[in-house]
N, C-alpha and C positions, 0 to 999 in steps of 0.2 A: 279765687278773687281778686280785682280789681284789673281783669282782663275781660277777652273778649274772643267768640269764636263764630263762626260760621254755619246756619246750617248744611245738610251734605248739597239743597238747590243751589245752596248761595246767595239765598233770595233774603236773610233775617240774620244781622249782627245780633247776638245777646252777649248781656255786656252786665258782670257781676260785681259789685259795687261793695266794698269792707268797711266799715266804720260812718265815722264823718264826715264823707270822702268830699273837697273839695279838688273838683277837674273838669278839666276843660278838656272837653270829649271831641277825637280828631275825627277827621273831618267823613262822612258816609263812607260804610264799603257797598253794598246793598241799600235797596230798597228800603228796605222794613232795620228801624233799629230798637229795642227792646231792653230797656235798663233792671237788673235784679236790682234791688237794696232792701236791708232790715230796714234801715231808718228812711223814712217818710219827708221827712224835712231835708234828707237831698240833693232833695230836689231840686231845692232853690241855691244851695252851691253849687250846681253842675252851671257851664258856660260850653255856647260854641254849637252845632248844629242842635237842631229840636228832636226828638228822638219818636219815633214811630206809638209808645205804650212807655214808661214806666209803672214798673210795682213794685209792693212795699206790707208791709208790718208791723210790728214792734204795737200798736196802739193794742190791738185785741179789742179791739173798734172801743175804748173805753168801759168796758167789760160791768160794770155796774153806768146806766146811765137812764137819767131823766124827760121827763116830757117838758118839753116846752125849754129846761137847763142842756141837754146834752150829757157827755160825758160826767164824771167825779174828779176822775182824776186820766192826770195823762205822765208816761212818761218820759221822759230827755229823747229828745231825738225825734220827737213827731208834727213839734207847727202848729197849726191850723191842721196841720189832716187827722180827722180822730178816725177818716170808716167812709168813705165809697170812692164819687169817682172828682176829681180836680180839677181844673184847666192852672197850670205851671209854669214856667216861664219854657224850661225842657220839655216841657210835653204833657199831653192827659197820663194825670196820675191815677191808680187805683191803689187805693186803701183797704186789705180784708183782715176783717176782722177773726180772723182763723177759725182756729180749735179748739184752743190749751186757751189759760189762763195765764197771770203772771203773778204777783205780789200775792196780791187777793184772790185765795180759788172757789169765785162766783161769780157768775152772770147775772144783771139783770137787765130786762130789755135792749139788750145786746145779743141775738143772735147767733152759736157760734156756725161759721159760712165755710162749704168748699165752692168759690168761686171759679167758673168754667167762661172761657174770655177765647170769643174768635175773632179770629183778625180776616 
């Protein structure tokens, strides 16, 4: 949490962030940087160099999504990033709907997902 590691081949830096941290990212140490955070809105609080990819969850995709309306409820820390790929000032952000549920143990029009991303 709130630290980074390099892959064995030193081609990618992986940064794990805890909570709603606003953070100035240090200069890139590798050609790629991937940020892992639970809360999608963290992408708005990051400054410094852009990352290759920011990955988040927390929203569960909204769990209950109505056609033409979208999610009925989103928890704090999601911001406008409910599900899918977004452009942010920190770099591309992908928010996964994940597998589980949160407060209400139901999903409607929001399939669980395991995301595979190839970089």
